[in-house]
C-alpha positions as YAML, in Angstrom:
chain: A
units: angstrom
residues:
- id: 1
  name: UNK
  ca: [-9.44, -26.87, -7.19]
- id: 2
  name: UNK
  ca: [-8.43, -29.30, -9.93]
- id: 3
  name: UNK
  ca: [-7.29, -28.06, -13.36]
- id: 4
  name: UNK
  ca: [-9.91, -28.08, -16.10]
- id: 5
  name: UNK
  ca: [-9.99, -31.21, -18.23]
- id: 6
  name: UNK
  ca: [-9.09, -31.00, -21.90]
- id: 7
  name: UNK
  ca: [-12.69, -30.61, -23.13]
- id: 8
  name: UNK
  ca: [-13.49, -27.77, -20.69]
- id: 9
  name: UNK
  ca: [-10.19, -26.08, -21.47]
- id: 10
  name: UNK
  ca: [-11.07, -26.07, -25.18]
- id: 11
  name: UNK
  ca: [-14.43, -24.52, -24.31]
- id: 12
  name: UNK
  ca: [-12.77, -21.82, -22.22]
- id: 13
  name: UNK
  ca: [-10.29, -20.98, -24.96]
- id: 14
  name: UNK
  ca: [-13.14, -20.74, -27.48]
- id: 15
  name: UNK
  ca: [-15.00, -18.33, -25.20]
- id: 16
  name: UNK
  ca: [-11.91, -16.18, -24.71]
- id: 17
  name: UNK
  ca: [-11.32, -15.94, -28.48]
- id: 18
  name: UNK
  ca: [-14.94, -15.16, -29.31]
- id: 19
  name: UNK
  ca: [-14.81, -11.37, -28.75]
- id: 20
  name: UNK
  ca: [-18.34, -11.65, -27.33]
- id: 21
  name: UNK
  ca: [-19.18, -10.08, -23.93]
- id: 22
  name: UNK
  ca: [-19.07, -12.76, -21.22]
- id: 23
  name: UNK
  ca: [-21.02, -12.84, -17.96]
- id: 24
  name: UNK
  ca: [-19.49, -15.14, -15.33]
- id: 25
  name: UNK
  ca: [-21.80, -16.35, -12.59]
- id: 26
  name: UNK
  ca: [-20.24, -16.53, -9.12]
- id: 27
  name: UNK
  ca: [-16.66, -16.93, -10.47]
- id: 28
  name: UNK
  ca: [-15.06, -17.30, -13.91]
- id: 29
  name: UNK
  ca: [-14.58, -20.98, -14.71]
- id: 30
  name: UNK
  ca: [-10.99, -22.09, -14.14]
- id: 31
  name: UNK
  ca: [-10.17, -19.38, -11.59]
- id: 32
  name: UNK
  ca: [-9.39, -20.63, -8.07]
- id: 33
  name: UNK
  ca: [-11.69, -18.95, -5.53]
- id: 34
  name: UNK
  ca: [-9.06, -19.09, -2.78]
- id: 35
  name: UNK
  ca: [-5.84, -18.16, -4.56]
- id: 36
  name: UNK
  ca: [-6.92, -16.21, -7.65]
- id: 37
  name: UNK
  ca: [-4.68, -18.41, -9.78]
- id: 38
  name: UNK
  ca: [-5.64, -19.98, -13.10]
- id: 39
  name: UNK
  ca: [-6.04, -23.75, -13.21]
- id: 40
  name: UNK
  ca: [-4.74, -24.42, -16.70]
- id: 41
  name: UNK
  ca: [-7.16, -22.02, -18.35]
- id: 42
  name: UNK
  ca: [-9.86, -19.62, -17.15]
- id: 43
  name: UNK
  ca: [-12.66, -17.57, -18.65]
- id: 44
  name: UNK
  ca: [-11.87, -13.88, -19.10]
- id: 45
  name: UNK
  ca: [-15.19, -12.33, -18.16]
- id: 46
  name: UNK
  ca: [-16.56, -8.95, -19.13]
- id: 47
  name: UNK
  ca: [-18.53, -8.96, -15.90]
- id: 48
  name: UNK
  ca: [-18.63, -11.32, -12.93]
- id: 49
  name: UNK
  ca: [-21.79, -11.55, -10.80]
- id: 50
  name: UNK
  ca: [-20.91, -13.25, -7.53]
- id: 51
  name: UNK
  ca: [-23.29, -14.43, -4.83]
- id: 52
  name: UNK
  ca: [-23.60, -14.57, -1.03]
- id: 53
  name: UNK
  ca: [-20.02, -13.51, -0.27]
- id: 54
  name: UNK
  ca: [-17.00, -12.09, -2.04]
- id: 55
  name: UNK
  ca: [-14.31, -14.67, -2.67]
- id: 56
  name: UNK
  ca: [-10.83, -14.18, -1.24]
- id: 57
  name: UNK
  ca: [-9.32, -15.21, -4.58]
- id: 58
  name: UNK
  ca: [-10.90, -12.19, -6.28]
- id: 59
  name: UNK
  ca: [-8.16, -10.09, -4.66]
- id: 60
  name: UNK
  ca: [-5.23, -12.42, -5.18]
- id: 61
  name: UNK
  ca: [-3.14, -13.87, -7.98]
- id: 62
  name: UNK
  ca: [-4.17, -12.90, -11.50]
- id: 63
  name: UNK
  ca: [-7.88, -12.57, -10.73]
- id: 64
  name: UNK
  ca: [-8.13, -8.86, -11.68]
- id: 65
  name: UNK
  ca: [-7.39, -9.79, -15.30]
- id: 66
  name: UNK
  ca: [-10.21, -12.34, -15.40]
- id: 67
  name: UNK
  ca: [-13.10, -10.85, -13.40]
- id: 68
  name: UNK
  ca: [-13.99, -7.85, -15.51]
- id: 69
  name: UNK
  ca: [-16.48, -5.62, -13.70]
- id: 70
  name: UNK
  ca: [-17.36, -7.24, -10.36]
- id: 71
  name: UNK
  ca: [-20.96, -7.17, -9.13]
- id: 72
  name: UNK
  ca: [-22.23, -8.61, -5.85]
- id: 73
  name: UNK
  ca: [-25.63, -10.06, -4.98]
- id: 74
  name: UNK
  ca: [-26.37, -11.35, -1.47]
- id: 75
  name: UNK
  ca: [-29.50, -13.23, -2.64]
- id: 76
  name: UNK
  ca: [-31.39, -11.72, 0.28]
- id: 77
  name: UNK
  ca: [-29.31, -13.60, 2.85]
- id: 78
  name: UNK
  ca: [-28.74, -11.45, 5.96]
- id: 79
  name: UNK
  ca: [-25.10, -10.37, 6.22]
- id: 80
  name: UNK
  ca: [-23.47, -11.25, 9.53]
- id: 81
  name: UNK
  ca: [-19.86, -11.94, 10.49]
- id: 82
  name: UNK
  ca: [-20.61, -12.90, 14.08]
- id: 83
  name: UNK
  ca: [-19.83, -16.58, 13.55]
- id: 84
  name: UNK
  ca: [-17.86, -16.30, 10.31]
- id: 85
  name: UNK
  ca: [-14.23, -17.23, 9.90]
- id: 86
  name: UNK
  ca: [-13.06, -13.93, 8.40]
- id: 87
  name: UNK
  ca: [-9.94, -14.12, 6.25]
- id: 88
  name: UNK
  ca: [-9.77, -10.43, 5.29]
- id: 89
  name: UNK
  ca: [-11.76, -7.21, 4.99]
- id: 90
  name: UNK
  ca: [-12.20, -4.73, 2.16]
- id: 91
  name: UNK
  ca: [-11.39, -1.11, 2.88]
- id: 92
  name: UNK
  ca: [-14.30, 1.11, 1.84]
- id: 93
  name: UNK
  ca: [-15.61, 4.65, 2.15]
- id: 94
  name: UNK
  ca: [-17.82, 3.93, 5.15]
- id: 95
  name: UNK
  ca: [-14.88, 2.52, 7.09]
- id: 96
  name: UNK
  ca: [-12.87, 5.62, 6.15]
- id: 97
  name: UNK
  ca: [-15.59, 7.96, 7.46]
- id: 98
  name: UNK
  ca: [-15.78, 6.09, 10.75]
- id: 99
  name: UNK
  ca: [-12.02, 5.79, 11.26]
- id: 100
  name: UNK
  ca: [-10.60, 9.21, 10.45]
- id: 101
  name: UNK
  ca: [-11.09, 11.93, 13.07]
- id: 102
  name: UNK
  ca: [-13.07, 15.01, 12.16]
- id: 103
  name: UNK
  ca: [-10.89, 18.10, 12.07]
- id: 104
  name: UNK
  ca: [-11.73, 20.71, 14.65]
- id: 105
  name: UNK
  ca: [-12.76, 24.18, 13.53]
- id: 106
  name: UNK
  ca: [-10.00, 25.37, 15.84]
- id: 107
  name: UNK
  ca: [-7.32, 23.40, 14.03]
- id: 108
  name: UNK
  ca: [-4.06, 25.07, 13.06]
- id: 109
  name: UNK
  ca: [-0.76, 23.86, 11.63]
- id: 110
  name: UNK
  ca: [0.50, 23.00, 15.09]
- id: 111
  name: UNK
  ca: [-2.30, 20.45, 15.59]
- id: 112
  name: UNK
  ca: [-1.74, 18.59, 12.31]
- id: 113
  name: UNK
  ca: [1.56, 17.02, 13.30]
- id: 114
  name: UNK
  ca: [5.11, 17.53, 12.03]
- id: 115
  name: UNK
  ca: [6.32, 15.07, 9.37]
- id: 116
  name: UNK
  ca: [9.99, 14.66, 8.52]
- id: 117
  name: UNK
  ca: [10.73, 13.24, 5.06]
- id: 118
  name: UNK
  ca: [14.24, 11.80, 4.65]
- id: 119
  name: UNK
  ca: [15.54, 11.00, 1.18]
- id: 120
  name: UNK
  ca: [16.69, 12.45, -2.08]
- id: 121
  name: UNK
  ca: [20.25, 11.41, -2.77]
- id: 122
  name: UNK
  ca: [22.33, 13.24, -5.37]
- id: 123
  name: UNK
  ca: [20.21, 13.98, -8.44]
- id: 124
  name: UNK
  ca: [17.01, 12.54, -6.90]
- id: 125
  name: UNK
  ca: [14.95, 15.51, -5.63]
- id: 126
  name: UNK
  ca: [11.65, 14.49, -7.21]
- id: 127
  name: UNK
  ca: [10.73, 11.62, -4.91]
- id: 128
  name: UNK
  ca: [11.01, 13.56, -1.65]
- id: 129
  name: UNK
  ca: [9.24, 16.54, -3.16]
- id: 130
  name: UNK
  ca: [6.28, 14.37, -4.15]
- id: 131
  name: UNK
  ca: [6.31, 12.69, -0.76]
- id: 132
  name: UNK
  ca: [6.38, 15.98, 1.13]
- id: 133
  name: UNK
  ca: [3.64, 17.56, -0.95]
- id: 134
  name: UNK
  ca: [1.43, 14.51, -0.41]
- id: 135
  name: UNK
  ca: [1.83, 14.81, 3.37]
- id: 136
  name: UNK
  ca: [0.71, 18.42, 3.25]
- id: 137
  name: UNK
  ca: [-2.26, 17.64, 1.02]
- id: 138
  name: UNK
  ca: [-3.68, 15.11, 3.50]
- id: 139
  name: UNK
  ca: [-3.45, 17.59, 6.33]
- id: 140
  name: UNK
  ca: [-0.06, 17.38, 8.02]
- id: 141
  name: UNK
  ca: [0.60, 20.65, 9.78]
- id: 142
  name: UNK
  ca: [4.30, 20.96, 9.01]
- id: 143
  name: UNK
  ca: [6.52, 18.98, 6.64]
- id: 144
  name: UNK
  ca: [10.30, 19.12, 6.67]
- id: 145
  name: UNK
  ca: [12.32, 17.51, 3.89]
- id: 146
  name: UNK
  ca: [15.83, 16.38, 4.84]
- id: 147
  name: UNK
  ca: [17.81, 15.83, 1.66]
- id: 148
  name: UNK
  ca: [21.22, 16.05, 0.03]
- id: 149
  name: UNK
  ca: [22.42, 19.66, -0.23]
- id: 150
  name: UNK
  ca: [22.47, 19.48, -4.04]
- id: 151
  name: UNK
  ca: [18.69, 19.05, -4.10]
- id: 152
  name: UNK
  ca: [17.58, 21.98, -1.97]
- id: 153
  name: UNK
  ca: [17.01, 24.59, -4.66]
- id: 154
  name: UNK
  ca: [15.10, 22.31, -7.03]
- id: 155
  name: UNK
  ca: [12.66, 21.33, -4.26]
- id: 156
  name: UNK
  ca: [11.99, 24.63, -2.57]
- id: 157
  name: UNK
  ca: [11.67, 26.66, -5.79]
- id: 158
  name: UNK
  ca: [8.59, 24.69, -6.77]
- id: 159
  name: UNK
  ca: [7.17, 23.94, -3.31]
- id: 160
  name: UNK
  ca: [7.91, 26.87, -0.97]
- id: 161
  name: UNK
  ca: [5.45, 25.47, 1.59]
- id: 162
  name: UNK
  ca: [7.90, 22.64, 2.32]
- id: 163
  name: UNK
  ca: [10.65, 23.22, 4.87]
- id: 164
  name: UNK
  ca: [13.80, 21.95, 3.19]
- id: 165
  name: UNK
  ca: [16.99, 21.20, 5.09]
- id: 166
  name: UNK
  ca: [20.35, 20.11, 3.72]
- id: 167
  name: UNK
  ca: [21.74, 17.09, 5.56]
- id: 168
  name: UNK
  ca: [25.33, 15.91, 5.24]
- id: 169
  name: UNK
  ca: [25.81, 14.22, 8.61]
- id: 170
  name: UNK
  ca: [23.81, 12.19, 11.12]
- id: 171
  name: UNK
  ca: [24.33, 14.97, 13.66]
- id: 172
  name: UNK
  ca: [22.42, 17.36, 11.41]
- id: 173
  name: UNK
  ca: [19.71, 14.76, 10.91]
- id: 174
  name: UNK
  ca: [19.33, 14.01, 14.63]
- id: 175
  name: UNK
  ca: [18.39, 17.61, 15.37]
- id: 176
  name: UNK
  ca: [15.58, 17.35, 12.80]
- id: 177
  name: UNK
  ca: [14.44, 13.96, 14.14]
- id: 178
  name: UNK
  ca: [14.11, 15.46, 17.61]
- id: 179
  name: UNK
  ca: [11.40, 17.89, 16.46]
- id: 180
  name: UNK
  ca: [9.43, 15.47, 14.26]
- id: 181
  name: UNK
  ca: [6.25, 13.60, 15.22]
- id: 182
  name: UNK
  ca: [6.47, 11.15, 12.32]
- id: 183
  name: UNK
  ca: [9.33, 10.24, 9.97]
- id: 184
  name: UNK
  ca: [9.11, 8.89, 6.42]
- id: 185
  name: UNK
  ca: [12.39, 7.59, 5.01]
- id: 186
  name: UNK
  ca: [13.41, 6.14, 1.66]
- id: 187
  name: UNK
  ca: [12.10, 8.09, -1.36]
- id: 188
  name: UNK
  ca: [15.03, 8.72, -3.71]
- id: 189
  name: UNK
  ca: [17.44, 7.92, -0.87]
- id: 190
  name: UNK
  ca: [19.95, 5.69, -2.65]
- id: 191
  name: UNK
  ca: [22.07, 3.02, -1.00]
- id: 192
  name: UNK
  ca: [25.46, 4.70, -0.62]
- id: 193
  name: UNK
  ca: [27.22, 5.29, 2.75]
- id: 194
  name: UNK
  ca: [25.36, 8.61, 3.19]
- id: 195
  name: UNK
  ca: [22.03, 6.81, 2.81]
- id: 196
  name: UNK
  ca: [23.07, 3.98, 5.14]
- id: 197
  name: UNK
  ca: [24.09, 6.46, 7.84]
- id: 198
  name: UNK
  ca: [20.73, 8.25, 7.64]
- id: 199
  name: UNK
  ca: [18.86, 4.95, 7.82]
- id: 200
  name: UNK
  ca: [20.85, 3.83, 10.87]
- id: 201
  name: UNK
  ca: [20.18, 7.12, 12.67]
- id: 202
  name: UNK
  ca: [16.49, 7.03, 11.82]
- id: 203
  name: UNK
  ca: [15.96, 3.40, 12.81]
- id: 204
  name: UNK
  ca: [17.67, 4.12, 16.14]
- id: 205
  name: UNK
  ca: [15.03, 6.72, 17.01]
- id: 206
  name: UNK
  ca: [11.76, 5.78, 18.68]
- id: 207
  name: UNK
  ca: [9.68, 7.99, 16.43]
- id: 208
  name: UNK
  ca: [6.82, 6.48, 14.36]
- id: 209
  name: UNK
  ca: [8.25, 5.60, 10.94]
- id: 210
  name: UNK
  ca: [7.05, 5.01, 7.39]
- id: 211
  name: UNK
  ca: [9.76, 3.04, 5.57]
- id: 212
  name: UNK
  ca: [9.84, 2.90, 1.77]
- id: 213
  name: UNK
  ca: [12.02, 2.47, -1.32]
- id: 214
  name: UNK
  ca: [15.78, 2.34, -0.70]
- id: 215
  name: UNK
  ca: [15.29, 2.31, 3.07]
- id: 216
  name: UNK
  ca: [13.54, -1.04, 2.55]
- id: 217
  name: UNK
  ca: [16.39, -2.29, 0.37]
- id: 218
  name: UNK
  ca: [18.87, -1.35, 3.10]
- id: 219
  name: UNK
  ca: [16.63, -3.03, 5.68]
- id: 220
  name: UNK
  ca: [16.75, -6.21, 3.59]
- id: 221
  name: UNK
  ca: [20.56, -6.16, 3.89]
- id: 222
  name: UNK
  ca: [20.44, -5.68, 7.68]
- id: 223
  name: UNK
  ca: [17.09, -7.08, 8.89]
- id: 224
  name: UNK
  ca: [15.61, -5.99, 12.19]
- id: 225
  name: UNK
  ca: [12.18, -6.07, 13.80]
- id: 226
  name: UNK
  ca: [10.42, -3.01, 15.21]
- id: 227
  name: UNK
  ca: [6.83, -2.31, 16.15]
- id: 228
  name: UNK
  ca: [6.71, 1.44, 15.56]
- id: 229
  name: UNK
  ca: [6.95, 1.45, 11.78]
- id: 230
  name: UNK
  ca: [4.87, 1.00, 8.64]
- id: 231
  name: UNK
  ca: [6.67, -0.77, 5.79]
- id: 232
  name: UNK
  ca: [5.43, -0.06, 2.25]
- id: 233
  name: UNK
  ca: [7.17, -2.45, -0.18]
- id: 234
  name: UNK
  ca: [6.22, -3.11, -3.78]
- id: 235
  name: UNK
  ca: [6.57, -6.77, -4.86]
- id: 236
  name: UNK
  ca: [10.24, -6.42, -5.81]
- id: 237
  name: UNK
  ca: [11.17, -4.88, -2.47]
- id: 238
  name: UNK
  ca: [9.06, -7.47, -0.66]
- id: 239
  name: UNK
  ca: [10.98, -10.23, -2.47]
- id: 240
  name: UNK
  ca: [14.29, -8.79, -1.29]
- id: 241
  name: UNK
  ca: [13.00, -8.55, 2.28]
- id: 242
  name: UNK
  ca: [11.80, -12.16, 2.30]
- id: 243
  name: UNK
  ca: [14.67, -13.56, 0.22]
- id: 244
  name: UNK
  ca: [12.49, -14.95, -2.57]
- id: 245
  name: UNK
  ca: [11.39, -14.03, -6.09]
- id: 246
  name: UNK
  ca: [8.93, -11.37, -7.15]
- id: 247
  name: UNK
  ca: [6.88, -14.11, -8.81]
- id: 248
  name: UNK
  ca: [6.59, -15.92, -5.47]
- id: 249
  name: UNK
  ca: [5.36, -12.72, -3.83]
- id: 250
  name: UNK
  ca: [2.73, -12.17, -6.52]
- id: 251
  name: UNK
  ca: [1.45, -15.74, -6.28]
- id: 252
  name: UNK
  ca: [1.07, -15.53, -2.50]
- id: 253
  name: UNK
  ca: [0.38, -11.87, -1.81]
- id: 254
  name: UNK
  ca: [-1.68, -12.28, 1.35]
- id: 255
  name: UNK
  ca: [0.70, -14.81, 2.87]
- id: 256
  name: UNK
  ca: [3.64, -12.60, 1.88]
- id: 257
  name: UNK
  ca: [2.15, -9.56, 3.62]
- id: 258
  name: UNK
  ca: [1.64, -11.61, 6.77]
- id: 259
  name: UNK
  ca: [5.17, -13.02, 6.58]
- id: 260
  name: UNK
  ca: [6.62, -9.54, 6.28]
- id: 261
  name: UNK
  ca: [4.70, -8.39, 9.36]
- id: 262
  name: UNK
  ca: [5.83, -11.43, 11.30]
- id: 263
  name: UNK
  ca: [9.48, -11.04, 10.34]
- id: 264
  name: UNK
  ca: [9.82, -7.25, 10.56]
- id: 265
  name: UNK
  ca: [7.00, -6.17, 12.89]
- id: 266
  name: UNK
  ca: [4.74, -3.15, 12.66]
- id: 267
  name: UNK
  ca: [2.23, -2.74, 9.83]
- id: 268
  name: UNK
  ca: [2.98, -3.82, 6.26]
- id: 269
  name: UNK
  ca: [1.50, -2.39, 3.07]
- id: 270
  name: UNK
  ca: [2.17, -4.73, 0.16]
- id: 271
  name: UNK
  ca: [1.55, -2.47, -2.82]
- id: 272
  name: UNK
  ca: [0.14, -3.44, -6.21]
- id: 273
  name: UNK
  ca: [-3.20, -4.27, -7.78]
- id: 274
  name: UNK
  ca: [-5.29, -5.04, -4.67]
- id: 275
  name: UNK
  ca: [-2.87, -3.70, -2.06]
- id: 276
  name: UNK
  ca: [-2.76, -5.67, 1.18]
- id: 277
  name: UNK
  ca: [-2.35, -4.21, 4.68]
- id: 278
  name: UNK
  ca: [-1.36, -6.60, 7.47]
- id: 279
  name: UNK
  ca: [0.16, -6.79, 10.92]
- id: 280
  name: UNK
  ca: [1.09, -9.71, 13.15]
- id: 281
  name: UNK
  ca: [-2.24, -10.20, 14.92]
- id: 282
  name: UNK
  ca: [-5.16, -8.47, 13.19]
- id: 283
  name: UNK
  ca: [-7.36, -9.39, 10.25]
- id: 284
  name: UNK
  ca: [-5.64, -8.19, 7.05]
- id: 285
  name: UNK
  ca: [-7.30, -5.66, 4.78]
- id: 286
  name: UNK
  ca: [-7.36, -5.27, 1.02]
- id: 287
  name: UNK
  ca: [-7.89, -2.18, -1.13]
- id: 288
  name: UNK
  ca: [-9.50, -2.93, -4.49]
- id: 289
  name: UNK
  ca: [-9.51, 0.66, -5.76]
- id: 290
  name: UNK
  ca: [-7.12, 2.23, -8.27]
- id: 291
  name: UNK
  ca: [-6.30, 1.44, -11.89]
- id: 292
  name: UNK
  ca: [-3.35, 0.48, -14.14]
- id: 293
  name: UNK
  ca: [-2.60, 4.13, -14.94]
- id: 294
  name: UNK
  ca: [-1.20, 4.37, -11.42]
- id: 295
  name: UNK
  ca: [1.70, 2.10, -12.43]
- id: 296
  name: UNK
  ca: [4.00, 5.07, -12.96]
- id: 297
  name: UNK
  ca: [7.08, 6.57, -11.25]
- id: 298
  name: UNK
  ca: [6.31, 8.64, -8.17]
- id: 299
  name: UNK
  ca: [3.09, 6.89, -7.13]
- id: 300
  name: UNK
  ca: [4.80, 5.05, -4.30]
- id: 301
  name: UNK
  ca: [6.45, 8.25, -3.07]
- id: 302
  name: UNK
  ca: [3.05, 9.94, -2.94]
- id: 303
  name: UNK
  ca: [1.59, 7.00, -0.99]
- id: 304
  name: UNK
  ca: [4.41, 7.22, 1.55]
- id: 305
  name: UNK
  ca: [3.66, 10.90, 2.07]
- id: 306
  name: UNK
  ca: [-0.07, 10.27, 2.39]
- id: 307
  name: UNK
  ca: [0.43, 7.56, 5.02]
- id: 308
  name: UNK
  ca: [2.95, 9.68, 6.96]
- id: 309
  name: UNK
  ca: [0.62, 12.69, 6.94]
- id: 310
  name: UNK
  ca: [-2.30, 10.61, 8.22]
- id: 311
  name: UNK
  ca: [-0.11, 8.94, 10.84]
- id: 312
  name: UNK
  ca: [0.88, 12.37, 12.17]
- id: 313
  name: UNK
  ca: [-2.82, 13.18, 12.65]
- id: 314
  name: UNK
  ca: [-4.27, 9.84, 13.81]
- id: 315
  name: UNK
  ca: [-1.32, 8.48, 15.85]
- id: 316
  name: UNK
  ca: [-2.53, 5.02, 14.75]
- id: 317
  name: UNK
  ca: [-0.38, 2.94, 12.39]
- id: 318
  name: UNK
  ca: [-3.16, 0.59, 11.33]
- id: 319
  name: UNK
  ca: [-5.64, 3.35, 10.53]
- id: 320
  name: UNK
  ca: [-3.01, 5.49, 8.78]
- id: 321
  name: UNK
  ca: [-1.85, 2.60, 6.58]
- id: 322
  name: UNK
  ca: [-5.35, 1.50, 5.58]
- id: 323
  name: UNK
  ca: [-6.72, 4.99, 5.11]
- id: 324
  name: UNK
  ca: [-3.63, 6.07, 3.20]
- id: 325
  name: UNK
  ca: [-3.82, 3.17, 0.77]
- id: 326
  name: UNK
  ca: [-7.52, 3.79, 0.17]
- id: 327
  name: UNK
  ca: [-7.49, 7.57, -0.38]
- id: 328
  name: UNK
  ca: [-4.38, 7.26, -2.55]
- id: 329
  name: UNK
  ca: [-6.11, 4.66, -4.74]
- id: 330
  name: UNK
  ca: [-9.37, 6.61, -4.95]
- id: 331
  name: UNK
  ca: [-7.47, 9.76, -5.92]
- id: 332
  name: UNK
  ca: [-5.70, 7.78, -8.63]
- id: 333
  name: UNK
  ca: [-8.99, 6.69, -10.14]
- id: 334
  name: UNK
  ca: [-11.90, 4.70, -8.77]
- id: 335
  name: UNK
  ca: [-12.07, 0.97, -9.46]
- id: 336
  name: UNK
  ca: [-14.36, -1.53, -7.77]
- id: 337
  name: UNK
  ca: [-17.32, -0.69, -5.57]
- id: 338
  name: UNK
  ca: [-18.25, 0.14, -2.02]
- id: 339
  name: UNK
  ca: [-19.79, -2.14, 0.57]
- id: 340
  name: UNK
  ca: [-18.47, -3.52, 3.83]
- id: 341
  name: UNK
  ca: [-17.99, -7.19, 2.98]
- id: 342
  name: UNK
  ca: [-16.04, -9.84, 4.81]
- id: 343
  name: UNK
  ca: [-14.67, -12.96, 3.15]
...
């Protein structure tokens, strides 16, 4: 898409300064349908009515600030993806219903899986507490928090349903790893020698992993590729993993998610407005739910716990990552609409 010429740019700027509600048809003028980037200037719509198919660029770049409320009209054209070149899929409620297993009436805590949360360096008990509570709330049967001894009392006094263990050495951690079904590592971990030792011990295990926060920062310093993990970076962590700038990540979010999966393996959740979930081979997915109020400390720790809890129950990294991102965003506040649409 070419940048708007001077005359059209003046028109766009006049529209944006008018304080009058604006309806954009198909796509706001000046917004690239493939990248979501502005070509010199773009209309900031109050509402965008798009036709036939949702545009990939709606979920990339700066598009969320220009679309306003997004409405879709198929113009009566039958929806089929049989011969379509699908770039990505939206995660929606119908997919969630079909993908998550129904819990048996005979379920008990032993059937919900055992999640081990590793993190919480000195003075950082909050992140692992949030992460552990989130795992329990999505149905994990047992949750153990392995943390620095200084944090034990502040976690267990408020959340007695969490099993809290003090860990000073990798030997103590290895005994906890042995009994876990799924491990989440990183929330509040820090990057000191204690944290590095716990990361090394955890990465050496063959248990399914959810890797977040400082565990990602330590991974960036010593890269490796494994298939049995889910990585959950925000743009800053993604930039450190790929050796680029945060701005570069934000301008190429879909490509960045794919690059992370190719370089590090497993499933990648690139967090942010319109979170992307990708692996090396499958069609990537985007979650368009959530709102700006979720940009607050602790949200990422909760997401890690949600994904780990679902992974313990589904045993499927792709489903756990996608379902976790979606239910976390819906719980944080609905944004966008339902409908199984392919780009």
